[in-house]
Structures are given as C-alpha cells and as structure tokens.
C-alpha positions as CSV (number, residue, x, y, z in Angstrom):
1,M,-3.9,11.1,6.1
2,M,-3.5,9.4,9.4
3,S,-0.8,7.2,7.7
4,T,1.6,10.1,6.7
5,P,3.8,10.1,9.8
6,A,4.2,6.3,9.5
7,I,5.2,6.7,5.8
8,V,7.8,9.5,6.7
9,Q,9.1,7.2,9.5
10,T,9.4,4.2,7.1
11,R,11.2,6.4,4.5
12,Q,13.6,7.7,7.1
13,A,14.3,4.2,8.5
14,F,14.8,2.7,5.1
15,P,16.1,5.6,2.7
16,S,16.9,3.3,-0.2
17,A,13.7,1.3,-0.2
18,K,11.3,1.7,-3.0
19,I,8.0,2.6,-1.5
20,T,4.8,2.1,-3.4
21,L,1.6,3.4,-2.0
22,F,-1.5,1.2,-2.7
23,I,-4.2,3.9,-2.6
24,S,-7.8,4.8,-3.7
25,K,-8.3,6.9,-6.5
26,T,-10.3,9.3,-4.5
27,I,-7.4,10.0,-2.2
28,Y,-4.5,9.8,-4.7
29,P,-4.7,13.7,-5.6
30,L,-3.7,14.4,-1.9
31,F,-0.6,12.3,-2.3
32,Q,0.3,12.8,-6.0
33,N,3.5,14.8,-5.3
34,Y,4.3,13.1,-2.0
35,E,8.1,13.0,-1.7
36,Y,8.2,10.0,0.5
37,V,6.7,7.7,-2.0
38,D,8.3,6.4,-5.2
39,N,5.3,4.8,-6.8
40,F,1.5,4.7,-6.6
41,L,-0.8,1.7,-7.3
42,I,-4.2,3.2,-7.6
43,Y,-7.2,0.8,-7.0
44,Q,-10.8,1.1,-7.5
45,G,-12.0,-0.2,-4.0
46,G,-14.1,-3.3,-3.2
47,Y,-14.1,-6.2,-5.7
48,K,-13.9,-4.1,-8.7
49,G,-10.5,-4.6,-10.3
50,F,-9.4,-7.0,-7.5
51,I,-7.6,-9.5,-9.7
52,S,-5.9,-6.7,-11.9
53,D,-4.8,-5.0,-8.7
54,I,-3.2,-8.3,-7.6
55,I,-1.4,-8.8,-10.8
56,K,0.0,-5.3,-10.6
57,M,1.1,-5.8,-7.0
58,R,2.8,-9.1,-7.9
59,T,4.8,-7.5,-10.7
60,L,6.3,-5.1,-8.2
61,K,7.6,-8.1,-6.2
62,P,7.3,-6.5,-2.8
63,D,9.3,-7.6,0.2
64,L,7.1,-6.1,2.7
65,V,3.6,-4.9,3.0
66,L,2.5,-2.4,5.7
67,M,-1.2,-2.0,6.2
68,F,-2.0,1.4,7.7
69,H,-5.7,2.1,8.3
70,S,-6.8,-0.6,6.0
71,N,-10.4,-1.5,5.2
72,G,-11.9,-4.9,4.5
73,P,-12.8,-7.0,3.0
74,M,-9.9,-6.8,0.4
75,D,-7.0,-5.5,2.5
76,I,-5.8,-8.8,4.0
77,P,-6.5,-11.0,0.9
78,S,-4.6,-8.3,-1.2
79,A,-1.6,-8.3,1.0
80,I,-1.5,-12.1,1.1
81,L,-1.8,-12.4,-2.6
82,S,0.6,-9.7,-3.4
83,G,3.5,-12.1,-3.0
84,A,5.3,-10.1,-0.3
85,K,7.5,-12.1,2.1
86,Y,6.2,-10.2,5.2
87,N,2.8,-8.6,5.8
88,F,2.1,-6.3,8.8
89,K,-1.3,-4.9,9.8
90,D,-2.2,-2.9,13.0
91,F,-5.0,-4.7,14.6
92,K,-5.5,-2.1,17.3
93,K,-9.2,-1.5,18.1
C-alpha cells in the first residue's frame, strides 16, 4: 500500500508505459482493479516458484524494474534475473 503514490507518479510520468506489478498473491486482491497497472505477475513468495517467476518476468522483456518496499532474499536476484536493462531499489533505512 505504501507504493501506491509511486505507482501513480510512474504512470503519470510515463503514460504510455506498460506497467506490470510483481505482487504477492495475498496482496493481489487489493490491487486487482488498480487503474494504474496494466498487468500483474503474482508470485508465491520465498523460494517457492522462483524459477517459474523468473521465466515469466523474462517473457515480459522489461526495460526497467522499480523495487518499492521489496523484501529479501529474492527481491534483488529476481530483478537482476528479470533481464531488465535497469534496476532501481530504494535502499533507505
């Protein structure tokens, strides 16, 4: 939920971008009809389904991965293995 303003701002800055939200199945119902997102890639969390999630991400051919409030240990490896040209993560503590 903390990411919603950033998603809105991303959509406003890049109105023609195709935005896919990589999201937990437990949170997905909250975003199901979210108008600022074009697609959803639902993951199980942790190591379960990691390889299939990476394959799904790579088929999307992302240009950019933005990690908002991501959780380890799979967040950074997922972003790197997605095949995106650019990866950004907020490392504030």
